[in-house]
Every structure is written in structure tokens, then in C-alpha cells.
C-alpha positions as CSV (number, residue, x, y, z in Angstrom):
1,M,-48.5,-44.5,64.6
2,Q,-49.9,-41.5,62.9
3,F,-47.0,-39.5,64.2
4,L,-44.5,-41.9,62.8
5,K,-46.3,-41.8,59.4
6,Y,-46.2,-38.1,59.4
7,E,-42.5,-38.0,60.3
8,M,-41.8,-40.5,57.5
9,I,-43.7,-38.4,55.0
10,L,-41.9,-35.2,56.1
11,S,-38.5,-36.8,55.8
12,K,-39.4,-38.0,52.3
13,C,-40.6,-34.5,51.4
14,N,-37.3,-33.1,52.7
15,A,-35.4,-35.6,50.6
16,V,-37.4,-34.7,47.5
17,I,-36.8,-30.9,48.1
18,T,-33.1,-31.5,48.6
19,C,-32.8,-33.5,45.4
20,A,-34.7,-30.8,43.6
21,W,-32.3,-28.1,44.8
22,M,-29.4,-30.3,43.8
23,L,-30.8,-30.7,40.4
24,L,-31.5,-27.0,40.0
25,S,-27.9,-26.2,41.0
26,L,-26.6,-28.8,38.5
27,F,-28.8,-27.3,35.8
28,S,-27.6,-23.9,36.7
29,V,-23.9,-24.9,36.4
30,A,-24.6,-26.8,33.3
31,G,-26.5,-23.8,31.9
32,H,-23.5,-21.6,32.5
33,A,-21.2,-24.2,31.0
34,L,-23.4,-24.6,27.9
35,F,-24.0,-20.8,27.6
36,N,-22.1,-19.6,24.5
37,S,-23.4,-16.3,23.2
38,S,-21.8,-14.4,20.4
39,S,-21.8,-10.8,19.2
40,V,-20.1,-8.7,16.5
41,Q,-18.2,-5.4,17.0
42,T,-16.8,-3.2,14.3
43,V,-13.9,-0.8,15.2
44,H,-11.6,1.4,13.3
45,R,-7.9,0.7,13.1
46,G,-6.0,2.1,16.0
47,M,-9.0,2.3,18.3
48,S,-10.1,0.2,21.3
49,V,-12.9,-2.3,21.9
50,N,-14.6,-3.6,25.1
51,I,-15.3,-7.3,25.2
52,S,-17.9,-8.1,27.8
53,C,-18.2,-11.3,29.9
54,N,-21.8,-12.2,30.4
55,Y,-21.4,-13.6,33.8
56,Q,-21.8,-12.2,37.3
57,P,-19.3,-13.7,39.7
58,I,-20.5,-14.1,43.3
59,N,-18.0,-16.4,45.0
60,D,-14.2,-16.5,45.1
61,G,-12.0,-19.1,43.4
62,L,-12.8,-18.0,39.8
63,T,-10.6,-17.2,36.9
64,V,-11.6,-15.1,33.9
65,E,-9.6,-15.2,30.7
66,L,-9.7,-13.5,27.4
67,Q,-8.6,-15.8,24.6
68,T,-8.2,-15.8,20.8
69,A,-7.8,-18.7,18.5
70,N,-4.0,-18.6,18.9
71,S,-3.3,-17.2,22.3
72,K,-4.3,-16.1,25.8
73,L,-4.4,-12.3,26.0
74,C,-5.3,-11.8,29.7
75,S,-6.1,-13.8,32.8
76,V,-7.3,-12.7,36.3
77,M,-8.4,-14.6,39.4
78,K,-10.9,-13.6,42.1
79,S,-9.6,-14.2,45.6
80,N,-10.7,-12.7,48.9
81,K,-13.3,-10.5,47.1
82,S,-10.6,-8.9,45.0
83,W,-9.2,-9.5,41.5
84,I,-5.6,-10.6,41.0
85,N,-3.9,-10.0,37.7
86,Q,-2.2,-13.2,36.6
87,S,-0.9,-12.3,33.1
88,C,-2.1,-9.6,30.7
89,R,-0.5,-8.3,27.6
90,N,0.3,-4.6,27.3
91,H,-2.6,-3.7,25.0
92,C,-5.2,-5.6,27.1
93,R,-6.6,-4.9,30.6
94,F,-9.4,-6.3,32.8
95,I,-12.3,-4.1,33.8
96,W,-14.4,-4.7,36.9
97,I,-17.6,-2.7,37.7
98,P,-18.6,-3.5,41.3
99,E,-21.8,-1.4,41.2
100,T,-23.3,-3.5,38.4
101,V,-21.3,-6.7,39.1
102,Q,-20.0,-6.7,35.5
103,M,-16.7,-7.5,34.0
104,A,-15.1,-7.0,30.6
105,F,-11.8,-6.7,28.8
106,E,-10.5,-3.7,26.9
107,V,-8.2,-4.3,23.9
108,S,-6.5,-1.2,22.6
109,N,-4.7,-0.1,19.4
110,L,-6.3,-2.7,17.3
111,Q,-4.7,-3.4,13.9
112,I,-6.0,-5.2,10.8
113,N,-4.4,-8.5,11.8
114,D,-6.3,-8.3,15.2
115,T,-9.6,-9.1,13.3
116,G,-11.0,-12.4,14.7
117,I,-13.0,-14.1,17.4
118,Y,-12.4,-13.1,21.1
119,K,-13.6,-15.4,23.9
120,C,-14.2,-14.6,27.5
121,V,-14.0,-17.7,29.6
122,V,-15.1,-18.0,33.3
123,T,-13.8,-21.1,35.2
124,K,-14.3,-22.2,38.8
125,I,-11.0,-23.6,40.1
126,I,-11.5,-23.7,43.9
127,P,-12.5,-26.2,45.2
128,P,-11.2,-28.6,42.6
129,P,-11.9,-30.0,40.1
130,S,-12.1,-27.0,37.8
131,Q,-15.5,-26.3,36.2
132,L,-16.5,-24.2,33.3
133,L,-19.1,-21.6,34.4
134,G,-19.6,-19.6,31.2
135,E,-18.1,-18.2,28.0
136,E,-19.0,-15.6,25.5
137,E,-17.6,-15.0,22.0
138,T,-17.2,-11.7,20.3
139,F,-16.2,-11.3,16.7
140,V,-14.2,-8.1,16.3
141,Q,-14.0,-6.6,12.8
142,V,-11.2,-4.0,12.4
143,I,-11.8,-1.7,9.5
144,A,-9.5,1.0,7.9
145,Q,-10.4,4.0,5.9
146,P,-8.7,4.5,2.5
147,N,-6.2,7.3,2.1
148,V,-7.1,8.7,-1.4
149,F,-4.7,10.7,-3.6
150,V,-5.6,12.1,-7.1
151,S,-2.7,13.0,-9.3
152,H,-1.6,13.2,-13.0
153,E,1.4,11.8,-14.8
154,R,2.7,11.4,-18.4
155,A,2.2,7.9,-19.6
156,L,4.0,6.0,-22.4
157,G,3.3,7.6,-25.7
158,G,3.0,11.1,-24.3
159,F,-0.6,10.7,-23.2
160,L,-1.7,12.6,-20.1
161,T,-3.1,10.2,-17.5
162,V,-4.9,10.9,-14.2
163,V,-4.4,8.4,-11.3
164,C,-6.7,7.8,-8.3
165,R,-4.9,5.9,-5.6
166,S,-6.7,4.5,-2.5
167,E,-4.2,3.2,0.1
168,G,-4.4,1.2,3.4
169,F,-8.1,0.3,3.4
170,Y,-9.7,-2.9,4.9
171,P,-11.7,-5.0,4.1
172,S,-10.9,-5.4,0.4
173,A,-14.3,-4.5,-1.0
174,L,-14.1,-0.9,-2.4
175,E,-15.9,1.0,-5.2
176,Q,-13.9,3.6,-7.1
177,M,-15.0,5.5,-10.2
178,W,-13.9,8.4,-12.3
179,M,-16.1,11.5,-12.8
180,R,-15.7,14.3,-15.4
181,N,-17.6,17.5,-14.7
182,G,-19.8,15.6,-12.2
183,E,-20.6,12.7,-14.6
184,F,-19.4,9.2,-14.2
185,Q,-17.0,7.9,-16.8
186,N,-17.3,4.6,-18.6
187,A,-15.5,2.0,-16.5
188,S,-14.1,0.3,-19.7
189,L,-12.0,3.4,-20.2
190,T,-10.0,2.9,-17.0
191,Y,-7.2,0.6,-16.0
192,S,-7.0,-0.7,-12.4
193,I,-4.5,-2.4,-10.2
194,N,-5.3,-4.0,-6.8
195,K,-2.4,-4.7,-4.3
196,T,-2.1,-6.3,-0.9
197,N,0.1,-4.5,1.6
198,S,2.4,-6.1,4.2
199,D,0.0,-5.2,7.1
200,G,-3.0,-6.9,5.5
201,S,-4.5,-3.7,4.1
202,F,-5.1,-3.1,0.4
203,T,-4.2,-0.5,-2.2
204,F,-6.3,0.2,-5.4
205,L,-5.1,2.3,-8.3
206,S,-7.3,3.5,-11.2
207,Y,-5.8,5.1,-14.3
208,L,-7.7,7.1,-17.0
209,N,-6.2,8.6,-20.2
210,I,-7.5,12.1,-20.9
211,S,-7.2,14.6,-23.7
212,D,-8.1,17.7,-21.7
213,C,-8.1,19.0,-18.2
214,V,-11.7,19.6,-17.3
215,N,-12.5,19.0,-13.6
216,Y,-11.8,15.3,-13.2
217,S,-12.8,13.7,-9.8
218,C,-12.5,10.3,-8.1
219,W,-15.6,8.8,-6.4
220,V,-14.8,6.3,-3.6
221,N,-17.1,4.2,-1.4
222,H,-16.0,1.9,1.4
223,S,-17.6,0.2,4.4
224,S,-15.3,2.4,6.7
225,L,-16.8,5.6,5.3
226,S,-20.1,7.0,6.5
227,Q,-20.9,7.9,2.9
228,P,-19.2,7.9,-0.6
229,T,-16.6,10.6,-0.9
230,I,-15.5,12.6,-4.0
231,Y,-11.9,13.7,-4.3
232,H,-11.3,16.5,-6.8
233,M,-8.4,17.5,-9.1
234,S,-8.8,21.0,-10.5
235,S,-8.0,21.9,-14.1
236,T,-5.4,24.4,-12.8
237,D,-3.3,21.6,-11.3
238,C,-3.6,19.7,-14.5
239,Y,-2.5,22.5,-16.8
240,G,0.1,23.6,-14.3
241,N,1.6,20.1,-14.6
242,K,1.6,20.4,-18.4
243,G,3.5,23.7,-18.1
244,T,6.0,22.1,-15.8
245,N,6.5,19.2,-18.2
246,K,7.0,21.6,-21.1
247,G,9.6,23.6,-19.1
248,I,11.5,20.5,-18.2
249,A,11.5,19.5,-21.9
250,L,12.9,22.9,-23.0
251,V,15.6,22.8,-20.4
252,T,16.6,19.3,-21.4
253,S,16.7,20.3,-25.1
254,A,18.9,23.4,-24.4
255,L,21.3,21.3,-22.4
256,L,21.5,18.7,-25.2
257,I,22.2,21.4,-27.9
258,L,24.9,23.1,-25.7
259,T,26.6,19.7,-25.2
260,M,26.6,19.0,-29.0
261,L,28.2,22.5,-29.6
262,M,30.9,21.9,-27.1
263,I,31.7,18.5,-28.6
264,T,31.9,20.1,-32.1
265,I,34.3,22.9,-31.0
266,V,36.6,20.4,-29.3
267,C,36.7,18.1,-32.3
268,E,37.4,21.1,-34.7
269,R,40.3,22.3,-32.5
270,Y,41.7,18.8,-32.4
271,R,41.5,18.4,-36.2
272,R,43.4,21.7,-36.8
273,G,46.1,20.9,-34.4
274,H,46.6,17.5,-36.0
275,Q,47.0,19.0,-39.5
276,S,49.6,21.5,-38.4
277,S,51.7,18.8,-36.7
278,V,51.9,16.7,-39.9
279,S,53.8,19.2,-42.2
280,P,57.7,18.7,-42.1
281,V,59.9,21.6,-41.1
282,G,62.5,23.0,-43.6
283,L,61.3,20.9,-46.6
284,S,60.7,22.8,-49.9
285,V,58.1,21.1,-52.0
286,T,57.4,22.0,-55.7
287,S,54.0,21.1,-56.8
288,E,53.5,18.6,-59.7
289,L,51.3,21.1,-61.4
290,G,54.2,23.7,-61.6
291,L,56.5,21.2,-63.2
292,Y,53.9,20.2,-65.7
293,D,53.4,23.8,-66.8
294,D,57.2,24.4,-67.3
295,L,57.4,21.3,-69.4
296,Q,54.5,22.3,-71.6
297,T,56.2,25.6,-72.5
298,E,59.1,23.6,-74.1
299,I,57.0,21.3,-76.2
300,L,56.6,22.2,-79.9
301,Y,54.2,20.4,-82.1
302,S,55.0,19.7,-85.8
303,T,52.4,20.1,-88.5
304,L,54.3,17.8,-90.9
305,G,53.6,14.1,-91.6
306,D,50.2,12.5,-91.2
307,H,49.0,15.5,-89.3
308,H,49.6,13.8,-86.0
309,P,51.1,16.2,-83.5
310,V,54.7,15.2,-82.8
311,P,56.4,16.7,-79.9
312,A,59.8,18.3,-80.6
313,F,62.1,19.6,-78.0
314,A,63.7,22.9,-78.8
315,H,67.4,23.3,-78.1
316,S,69.3,26.4,-78.3
317,F,72.6,26.3,-80.2
318,A,75.5,28.5,-79.6
319,Q,76.2,31.0,-82.4
């Protein structure tokens, strides 16, 4: 009897142990399925990023996928202790490190529109039914440094204007200020334009009207820069630009004067030619003034009467 009781107790213990192991395995799978860690990585435009999968695969029959909100970038399957590439895009590849039993995905040549959430998903497909074992999210922030140019131009009204142009930066937050001889200028004196480019980057332009050319600089700060950067424009460049503008104005004026002279000469030649063509050939013309003088010589005035001059024509009589 005691032996039977001992055997019954032992069988119950084995059943309890078996159930405990089953529960532990279920909690383990559930734990992987519910596991959803997240991380943030910042990368410069054109560079690569490694997105890790926080799972150590032991058995075969697994698939590992890299997904975004809109598409599947790469998918591999573990079979016979090796990895089979199912479908991966050109800029994405799977990385397996057997020494540390770690896996990750590398995404290369990242652009601004690649900013977003990337998800590594591990799924058990053999034996069916498929079962989610783990997933990890990584937010990738692609940043781009501004390309800064400082120049000068002649604005409307003849004012000399300096322009600071920051192109192709991301994200949009950017600080840009003018400096004169190392001192910041009042922001109210500047005029700014912010543009969005076709690739998602931004362009920021800042204008400042100046009356002299004394060491103007543009101070720029952005999250892609390790520290604020100052871009200089020397006074030599500024005055050189004024000399160039003056030379262009002189050449333009000279061309305009030469054109007016040529037009005047052509018109004068045309006028003279037109006058000579109007006079008729072989026609003798006696001026009215000559006739009037001849007539006056033949008029005699009489002093008789009421003292009014009376014209009298003199006639010669034959003797």
C-alpha cells in the first residue's frame, strides 16, 4: 500500500513538473511575442544604419523580416542551420554573426524620405501554425547638413544687399543670423525666405541691406552640425563686386551713346538725300522777292493832293 501511495505521489509530482515546464514555455513564447522594444538612431544623409533584432534564434523554421510602415525591405529564413535570402531590396542586407548569435539588417544610402520607424520581426513558421516570437522597433532619423553660401547682389533701388543661403538641410529647425565685425545684427533688419525642396529638405535665405562693406558674416546653427559655424564674406569681395557693377554700367552707357550717334547719322543722311530728290530738273524759278524789288523801282509817289502817297507809273514816251 505504501508503495502504491508513493507511486501515486510521484506521478502527481511529475504531472505538476510537466505542467510547470509547459507554462514556462508558453510564458517564454508569449514573452517574445509581447516583447516590443524601441530605439532611436540618427544618421547623416547618404550613410548607412544597422538595425538590430533583439532575438537569438536557436531552431530552424524561422523567418526574420525588416519592415517599414509601407513596405517589406528584406526577408530571410533559417533552414538546416543556414540563412536563405527570400527577398531583399538593393540597399538592404541581412547580417548574421554566429559567434555572438546576433542578427541585424543594414540599410545603406539613406535619404531624407527614409526617415521613419523600422521593425525587425521574428516569426516561427515550422511547424505550423506560424507564431510571432519577437519584434523590435527602431526610429531612424536622417539628418542633412546645410550647404551655406554668402554672396552680395544689387537690390531694387540700387541698395547693396548681402545674402546668406542655407540649402538642403533637414530637419527644418535652423538658426541663421548676420554678423558685422563679429557682432550680431538686429534680426529686424533682415528679410528671410524659407523653402521646401522636392527631396524633402529645406532652403533658408536671409537678406540684409548694407551701406558699407565691412566684414559681414553669416552665423548658422543646425542639429546636423557639431557646433555653430560662421561663414565669412570679405570686404575685398564686396568692393570688387561694386567695381564690377560700375564697369558694367560704364560699358552699357558707352554702347547706348554709340547707338544714339549711329541713329543720328543715318537720319541726317536720309534727310539730305530726301531734300535733293525734291528739286525739279531744268526749271528756272525767280523768287518773289526779286519781282517785288523790280516793281518798287518803277513806283513814284506824288506829293500833291491830301498828302496821301499816290502811286504813279512812269512811262517813257518816244521823242
